[in-house]
C-alpha positions as MATLAB code, in Angstrom:
seq = 'MNLFIKDISYFWAGGDAPVLEHVSLLVEGTKIAAVGPAAELASKSGSARSISGEGMIVIPGLVNTHHHFYQTLTRNFPKVQDAELFEWLINLYPLWAKLTAEDFHLSTTVAALELLKSGCTTAVDHSYLVPAGQSHLYERQVEAAKRAGLRFHLCRGSMSRSKKDGGLPPDSVVQTEAVIMEETDRLVKKVHEAQPGGMTRIVVAPCSPFSVTKELMVEAKRYANKNGLKCHTHLAETHDEDDFCIKMYGCRPFELMEQLEWMDGNSFYAHCVHISGTEIPRMAKAQGGVAHCPTSNMRLGSGIAPVVEYQKAGVPVGIAVDGSASNDCSNMMLEVRNALLLQRVKNGAKCITAKDVLKMGTLGGAKILGRDDIGLLQPGFEADFVGFRLDSLRQAGSSTDPLAALIFCAVDTVDLSVVHGELLINDGKFTRFSDDELSEIVRLQNCRSRELYFGKA';
ca = [
     -53.035  185.874   74.499;
     -50.873  188.142   72.696;
     -51.690  192.348   72.855;
     -51.904  194.970   70.419;
     -52.172  198.019   72.068;
     -53.326  200.257   68.755;
     -52.677  204.339   68.291;
     -51.062  205.010   71.448;
     -51.639  208.955   71.592;
     -47.997  209.332   73.594;
     -45.464  206.755   74.219;
     -42.590  206.873   76.692;
     -39.814  203.730   76.028;
     -38.132  204.747   78.986;
     -34.479  205.828   79.959;
     -33.573  208.869   77.806;
     -35.952  208.210   74.995;
     -38.335  210.785   73.749;
     -42.020  210.749   73.761;
     -43.630  209.967   70.523;
     -46.983  210.290   69.648;
     -49.236  207.750   67.643;
     -47.327  204.561   68.459;
     -48.802  201.095   68.533;
     -47.371  198.299   70.730;
     -47.205  194.493   70.046;
     -46.983  191.903   73.018;
     -46.096  188.150   72.224;
     -46.453  185.879   75.112;
     -44.612  187.618   77.859;
     -42.431  189.848   75.796;
     -42.212  193.236   73.618;
     -42.345  192.242   70.107;
     -42.276  195.230   68.081;
     -43.304  199.039   68.629;
     -44.267  201.099   65.725;
     -47.058  202.631   63.804;
     -50.337  200.770   63.911;
     -50.174  200.244   60.274;
     -46.896  198.580   60.002;
     -47.605  196.351   62.927;
     -51.341  195.050   62.083;
     -50.225  192.605   59.537;
     -47.892  191.086   62.618;
     -50.674  190.837   65.220;
     -52.640  188.150   63.792;
     -55.327  186.806   66.793;
     -53.572  189.469   69.245;
     -56.260  191.046   71.468;
     -56.327  194.645   70.353;
     -56.905  197.388   72.793;
     -57.035  201.108   71.754;
     -54.498  203.520   73.094;
     -56.054  206.447   71.824;
     -56.046  209.079   74.415;
     -53.461  207.682   76.426;
     -49.937  207.779   77.415;
     -48.185  204.416   77.897;
     -44.673  204.075   80.034;
     -42.757  201.327   81.265;
     -44.042  199.925   84.823;
     -42.611  201.424   87.926;
     -40.546  199.502   90.099;
     -40.566  199.584   93.800;
     -37.494  198.510   95.180;
     -38.588  198.633   99.311;
     -41.594  197.948  101.040;
     -42.989  196.081  103.832;
     -46.126  194.404  102.580;
     -47.373  193.305  105.988;
     -47.243  196.943  107.491;
     -50.554  197.568  105.230;
     -52.451  195.920  108.338;
     -50.882  198.799  110.667;
     -51.295  201.951  108.999;
     -52.391  205.327  110.342;
     -52.305  203.813  113.859;
     -52.952  206.987  116.594;
     -50.197  205.860  118.870;
     -47.207  206.485  116.404;
     -48.678  208.881  113.820;
     -46.215  211.793  115.404;
     -43.249  208.936  116.523;
     -39.618  209.083  115.095;
     -38.189  206.186  113.863;
     -36.976  203.955  117.085;
     -40.091  205.071  118.971;
     -42.189  204.172  116.134;
     -40.470  200.530  115.823;
     -40.394  200.006  119.677;
     -44.309  200.672  119.859;
     -45.164  198.588  116.559;
     -42.962  195.354  117.020;
     -45.417  194.219  120.132;
     -48.502  194.358  117.190;
     -46.301  192.707  114.554;
     -45.239  190.065  116.774;
     -49.151  188.973  116.698;
     -49.067  188.613  112.703;
     -49.662  184.839  111.466;
     -48.658  183.426  107.784;
     -52.758  184.396  106.910;
     -52.006  188.004  107.844;
     -49.031  188.093  105.838;
     -51.045  186.733  102.933;
     -53.805  189.266  103.496;
     -51.431  192.084  103.455;
     -49.593  190.820  100.469;
     -52.877  190.768   98.406;
     -53.619  194.410   99.564;
     -50.283  195.832   99.051;
     -49.810  194.321   95.564;
     -52.806  195.476   94.450;
     -52.289  198.963   95.667;
     -48.860  199.168   94.159;
     -50.593  198.003   90.566;
     -53.326  200.130   90.696;
     -50.697  203.233   91.113;
     -48.417  202.109   88.125;
     -46.167  199.836   89.697;
     -45.470  196.553   88.089;
     -42.256  195.303   89.937;
     -41.665  195.393   93.714;
     -39.576  194.366   96.609;
     -40.863  193.499   99.575;
     -38.643  193.651  102.834;
     -40.175  191.140  104.880;
     -37.727  190.886  107.883;
     -39.941  190.007  110.793;
     -40.575  186.459  111.418;
     -43.163  185.978  114.479;
     -42.650  182.688  116.382;
     -44.169  179.579  114.715;
     -44.886  181.587  111.317;
     -41.639  180.719  108.905;
     -44.103  179.626  106.432;
     -45.469  183.029  105.873;
     -43.019  183.461  102.952;
     -44.370  180.809  100.932;
     -47.814  182.565  101.797;
     -46.565  185.760  100.331;
     -45.424  184.299   97.224;
     -49.192  182.752   96.672;
     -50.469  186.434   97.145;
     -48.124  188.127   95.131;
     -49.012  185.189   92.197;
     -52.772  185.915   92.604;
     -52.328  189.479   92.001;
     -49.861  189.477   89.020;
     -47.416  191.389   90.708;
     -43.442  190.952   89.521;
     -41.942  190.403   93.143;
     -38.588  190.314   94.673;
     -39.102  189.100   98.022;
     -36.421  189.739  100.720;
     -35.895  186.740  102.815;
     -35.355  189.417  105.943;
     -34.375  188.410  109.147;
     -33.525  189.821  112.929;
     -31.199  188.098  114.832;
     -30.295  190.836  117.764;
     -33.329  191.206  120.184;
     -33.632  193.730  123.137;
     -31.622  191.549  125.603;
     -28.829  191.589  123.298;
     -28.750  195.266  122.543;
     -30.885  195.580  119.809;
     -34.422  196.888  119.480;
     -37.026  194.137  118.528;
     -38.806  191.728  121.171;
     -37.350  188.046  121.128;
     -40.579  186.847  119.947;
     -39.776  188.335  116.029;
     -36.012  187.177  115.931;
     -34.369  184.016  114.611;
     -30.858  182.346  115.463;
     -28.427  182.780  112.454;
     -28.510  179.039  111.704;
     -32.543  178.809  111.462;
     -32.367  182.136  109.159;
     -29.756  180.902  106.782;
     -31.539  177.172  106.754;
     -34.717  178.831  105.861;
     -33.191  181.079  103.350;
     -31.766  178.241  101.475;
     -34.836  176.434  101.516;
     -37.013  179.226  100.284;
     -34.539  180.079   97.387;
     -34.653  176.410   96.495;
     -38.239  176.348   96.508;
     -39.625  179.539   94.903;
     -36.342  181.471   92.959;
     -36.685  182.085   89.340;
     -33.639  183.231   88.187;
     -34.044  182.423   84.361;
     -34.682  185.889   82.245;
     -38.413  187.299   82.969;
     -38.481  185.373   86.314;
     -41.642  186.718   88.104;
     -40.442  185.773   91.912;
     -36.933  186.303   93.127;
     -35.537  186.061   96.487;
     -33.408  188.652   97.900;
     -30.962  187.987  101.084;
     -32.090  190.912  103.421;
     -31.164  190.939  107.259;
     -32.996  194.021  108.860;
     -30.890  196.724  109.771;
     -27.493  197.235  112.036;
     -29.729  197.537  115.071;
     -31.338  194.420  115.058;
     -28.993  191.736  113.486;
     -25.375  190.618  114.178;
     -22.206  191.405  112.411;
     -22.083  187.313  112.019;
     -25.328  187.280  110.090;
     -24.445  190.057  107.636;
     -21.049  188.207  106.999;
     -22.809  184.981  106.213;
     -25.876  186.356  104.389;
     -23.555  188.188  101.972;
     -21.276  185.248  101.362;
     -24.328  183.118  100.893;
     -26.198  185.506   98.302;
     -22.930  186.187   96.116;
     -22.264  182.410   96.182;
     -25.484  181.889   94.643;
     -26.040  185.072   92.802;
     -28.567  186.866   95.099;
     -28.942  190.519   95.315;
     -28.491  191.687   99.117;
     -30.779  194.467  100.752;
     -30.523  196.130  104.362;
     -31.848  199.343  105.890;
     -29.077  202.121  106.145;
     -28.149  205.448  107.523;
     -32.034  206.247  108.049;
     -31.671  208.308  110.837;
     -29.427  210.089  113.332;
     -30.151  207.361  116.185;
     -28.901  204.933  113.702;
     -25.480  207.088  113.591;
     -25.638  206.923  117.263;
     -26.346  203.046  117.544;
     -23.488  202.339  115.187;
     -20.772  204.248  116.582;
     -21.731  203.464  120.521;
     -22.096  199.263  119.342;
     -19.604  199.247  116.624;
     -17.449  202.379  116.733;
     -18.255  203.380  113.253;
     -20.719  204.898  111.316;
     -23.313  203.009  109.209;
     -21.634  203.277  106.033;
     -18.225  202.449  107.578;
     -19.817  199.170  108.925;
     -21.168  197.974  105.788;
     -17.748  198.826  104.106;
     -16.262  196.630  106.941;
     -18.426  193.558  106.358;
     -17.616  193.611  102.536;
     -21.459  194.879  102.047;
     -20.675  197.881   99.765;
     -20.723  196.531   96.295;
     -22.964  196.715   93.098;
     -24.545  193.483   94.254;
     -25.947  195.005   97.551;
     -29.052  197.802   97.469;
     -29.911  200.058  100.605;
     -32.942  201.645  102.000;
     -33.211  205.420  102.711;
     -29.522  206.199  102.697;
     -30.404  209.686  104.088;
     -27.331  210.398  106.452;
     -24.704  209.636  103.979;
     -21.746  212.219  104.266;
     -20.086  213.798  101.273;
     -17.166  211.930  101.779;
     -18.826  208.495  101.617;
     -20.715  209.599   98.426;
     -17.632  208.844   96.166;
     -17.243  205.444   97.862;
     -20.458  204.569   97.298;
     -20.341  205.239   93.577;
     -17.030  203.695   93.064;
     -18.531  200.560   94.526;
     -21.523  200.846   92.777;
     -24.107  200.195   95.727;
     -27.708  201.143   95.125;
     -30.114  203.332   97.144;
     -33.970  202.698   97.448;
     -35.159  206.507   97.963;
     -38.299  206.379  100.233;
     -39.161  210.272  100.152;
     -42.469  209.961  101.807;
     -41.308  207.717  104.558;
     -38.157  209.881  105.205;
     -40.526  212.957  105.502;
     -43.340  211.361  107.593;
     -40.828  210.177  110.075;
     -38.846  213.328  110.420;
     -35.735  211.292  109.210;
     -34.082  213.908  106.641;
     -33.652  214.403  102.923;
     -31.454  211.928  101.320;
     -28.709  213.463   98.872;
     -30.266  212.224   95.901;
     -28.960  215.006   93.537;
     -25.703  214.527   94.705;
     -25.822  210.620   94.612;
     -27.008  211.260   90.857;
     -23.660  213.413   89.921;
     -21.796  211.022   91.567;
     -22.807  208.144   89.767;
     -24.590  206.129   92.857;
     -27.588  204.058   91.119;
     -30.745  205.194   92.814;
     -34.187  203.756   92.504;
     -37.496  204.873   94.394;
     -39.435  203.268   96.934;
     -42.658  203.597   98.927;
     -41.474  201.873  101.986;
     -43.719  200.521  104.688;
     -47.389  201.328  104.860;
     -47.224  202.017  108.528;
     -44.410  204.909  107.824;
     -46.297  205.988  104.631;
     -50.093  204.912  105.056;
     -50.351  204.225  101.241;
     -48.497  202.176   98.400;
     -48.676  204.726   95.643;
     -45.492  204.514   93.778;
     -46.692  207.373   91.369;
     -47.179  209.951   94.334;
     -44.023  208.483   95.840;
     -42.200  209.349   92.516;
     -43.444  212.965   92.691;
     -42.370  213.431   96.357;
     -38.917  212.388   94.896;
     -38.683  215.426   93.139;
     -40.453  217.692   95.365;
     -38.255  216.825   98.043;
     -34.960  217.443   96.419;
     -36.209  220.457   95.352;
     -37.070  221.644   98.758;
     -32.905  221.298   99.341;
     -31.434  222.097   96.366;
     -33.905  224.535   94.288;
     -36.365  224.226   91.162;
     -33.546  223.403   88.698;
     -32.193  220.383   90.283;
     -34.107  217.376   89.207;
     -36.643  217.226   86.585;
     -39.899  214.815   85.748;
     -38.023  212.797   83.625;
     -35.205  212.315   85.993;
     -37.051  211.121   88.727;
     -39.353  208.714   86.247;
     -35.996  207.290   84.929;
     -35.214  206.689   88.609;
     -38.789  204.923   89.497;
     -38.402  202.910   86.191;
     -34.940  201.988   84.875;
     -33.219  203.187   87.866;
     -34.938  200.581   89.842;
     -34.600  197.578   87.585;
     -30.684  198.351   87.477;
     -30.294  197.937   91.443;
     -32.304  194.993   91.318;
     -29.798  193.463   88.633;
     -32.425  193.333   85.768;
     -31.902  193.774   82.344;
     -35.049  192.557   81.045;
     -37.396  195.524   82.558;
     -37.798  199.185   82.645;
     -37.454  199.714   79.195;
     -40.408  199.130   76.320;
     -38.390  197.611   73.594;
     -38.775  194.393   71.806;
     -37.167  191.387   73.698;
     -37.806  193.134   77.299;
     -40.496  192.007   79.399;
     -43.960  193.393   78.472;
     -44.351  195.671   81.748;
     -46.100  198.695   81.000;
     -49.148  201.106   82.389;
     -51.158  203.569   80.258;
     -52.876  206.619   81.913;
     -55.872  208.413   79.960;
     -54.978  212.241   79.545;
     -58.558  213.248   79.881;
     -59.156  213.485   83.929;
     -59.527  216.661   85.477;
     -56.181  216.308   87.021;
     -54.455  216.713   83.534;
     -57.090  219.198   82.049;
     -54.632  222.354   80.750;
     -51.503  219.689   80.681;
     -51.173  218.790   77.456;
     -48.163  220.663   76.274;
     -45.891  217.880   78.198;
     -47.997  214.879   79.044;
     -45.051  212.941   80.513;
     -44.308  215.835   83.187;
     -48.145  215.912   83.739;
     -48.028  212.624   85.321;
     -45.673  213.757   88.197;
     -46.542  217.804   88.284;
     -50.318  217.035   88.212;
     -49.998  214.296   90.917;
     -51.684  211.391   88.555;
     -51.537  208.294   90.722;
     -54.164  205.542   89.122;
     -53.814  203.819   86.144;
     -56.245  202.838   83.713;
     -54.165  199.971   81.855;
     -51.322  197.781   83.395;
     -49.793  194.862   81.436;
     -47.238  192.734   83.557;
     -45.287  189.803   82.121;
     -47.771  190.038   79.190;
     -51.021  189.821   81.229;
     -53.541  192.402   81.036;
     -54.156  193.079   84.864;
     -56.064  196.415   84.810;
     -58.231  197.403   81.562;
     -60.208  200.769   81.799;
     -59.801  201.437   85.477;
     -60.517  197.587   86.426;
     -58.675  194.852   87.735;
     -59.199  191.732   85.235;
     -58.288  189.343   88.125;
     -60.380  190.396   90.924;
     -64.183  191.266   90.925;
     -65.588  194.409   92.545;
     -66.904  192.093   95.469;
     -63.752  190.452   95.880;
     -62.124  193.566   96.394;
     -64.533  194.648   98.948;
     -64.365  191.720  101.046;
     -60.431  191.952  101.255;
     -60.720  195.501  102.383;
     -63.237  194.468  104.563;
     -60.795  191.353  106.261;
     -57.936  193.791  106.421;
     -60.073  196.485  108.395;
     -61.364  194.010  110.848;
     -57.774  192.619  111.422;
     -56.238  195.846  111.609;
     -58.857  196.718  114.162;
     -58.085  193.370  115.998;
     -54.365  194.194  116.175;
     -54.851  197.880  117.719;
     -57.817  197.447  120.146;
     -57.244  193.722  121.083;
     -59.990  191.048  120.376;
     -63.658  191.595  121.468;
];
């Protein structure tokens, strides 16, 4: 069904566009057909469903560039609430090893719905953990994301270096290079949608320098380049990672990426907290992308990524919530806000604006995913957008700049969400899920989370 979002009070098309008043938006199929005054578009709207945009600001949907959906099952666990990254991982790996494909289906559903509710319309899930016998978990994740309606970039992640080989993960969650590449190829052929507007895409994503071998990194990159796929991994998240790479490989994590021919515009990296001043220009020249995860970096005490320096140098940057066990929520609007606040802690109040971080959270994310069909609200682009009412208590007194108010006033829940031309949230309610269904999903998630932490009764 076509949609006619009529008389939107405030409208931001994304990028460097100004905020406009009293704009209407016509959606035909999955794409934006026209933007303009209601009177001008009314004759073109035909039988389109009309939705009032009065009292609302509409912006492009947010793009979450790094997540671990399965971690919604293990968030807020007391054992790791005060741990840094390596200790956090060592404590959680044994619990994650117990996950089943059905757990991945459930946790993907929870993460997708939480993201949609917070303004996200496209998300990357770095799903790198494959418990023994659960390789079909990826297909179950795709099914869950399709059911939720989220545009989904699923990382076929991997770990090939277990504890016995000098890595961190236990044997039960690693695979051999041959199995990883065989299963990656099978998944790509089964679910990857390379066409413009594709809702499901596969990203090739070995986990991190401390959980994979050089051989896997090289083979994964070669396969991705050959098949036109994006590459993703964790990079330079902590000082512990620096120490590990220097001890294991004799170089820093960034230098390792260069040696393995990973540092290019077809790759993007989670965190990049500890990239040196001499490495930033090289990253900019290569156009390697950054998935900035401010809340996780604060939560684990990992540090502050040099995002302002990345922007000045021309490094592509997107924003990400990271996994729900190191953030404990999947709220993209709050993540965008934290991106602004954290940079100001380091660089002062004038270093970055609300519009800067909104651009990173929309078009910036689209660019590092290699997409030229999302991130802007223009004719021909995918109809992925969200709307926020202007009359919440949080926004009272903020009407002088309604776009910036979304960030400064911590507006974190959408009233309208459209993805691929479909109305997924209307008047703050999911259209595909009843309240009873949502309650049951939450109940199941809580039960399974307690089982993992306390053990089955």
